[in-house]
C-alpha positions, 0 to 999 in steps of 0.5 A, a space after each residue: 429789213 433794210 428796205 423797211 428801215 429806209 421806208 420808216 426813215 422816209 415816212 418820218 421825214 415826210 411827216 416832219 416836213 408836212 408839220 413844218 409846212 403847216 407851222 410855217 404857213 400858220 406863222 406867216 398868216 399870224 405874223 401878217 395879222 400882227 402887221 395888219 394890226 400895227 400898220 392898218 388896212 383898207 377896210 374894203 380889202 382886208 383879204 387882199 391886204 392879208 394876202 399881200 402881207 402873208 406873201 411878203 412874210 413868206 418872201 422875207 422868210 425865204 430871203 433871210 434863210 429862215 425857211 432853209 434853217 427851220 426845215 433842216 432842223 425840223 426834218 432832222 431834229 431828234 431831241 427828246 424835249 417837247 419844247 426844245 425845237 420850239 426854243 431853237 426855232 424861236 432863236 432862229 426867228 430872232 436871228 433871221 429877223 435881225 438879218 432882215 433889219 440889218 439887210 434892208 439898210 440904214 434904220 432897218 425894215 421897221 422903226 425901233 418901237 415897231 421892231 420890238 412889238 413885231 419881235 415880241 409877237 413873232 417870238 410868241 407865234 413861232 414858239 406856239 406854232 412849233 410847240 403845237 407841231 412838236 406835240 402833234 408829231 409826238 402824239 401822232 406816232 404810236 410807240 411802235 412807230 416811234 421806236 421803229 423810226 428811232 431804231 431806223 435812224 440810229 441804224 442809218 447813222 452808222 
């Protein structure tokens, strides 16, 4: 019985981490498109520009701690509301975006008008990606799986 509970917990966390990885990759890609739209690109090397922007965003996600904080929330969050994790992830994005701007030095990483546009686009992107991820996490589990995993998590907490 205990082995089944551990297996259920492991599978649930693995599923959540997989969804988190897809959410994060999609966020980085979409934010890259926003940056390309704001700052332009070389028309002959769009793919290279997209790859560079996406890599830069993933590095910024890592260096500000956004990846760490969102992976912890996604792996262990047990909230009932479909939109609640999305709101938390959006708040984390705003906090870590400000860390990026303060950490770069005088004036921040972006000019104030650009900062506002990136912040607004980022909020929409993060909320949408995490909302869809939460929807698939909820939809992808049958009631028996969800109840078994919840019971296993509740039992493991004691």
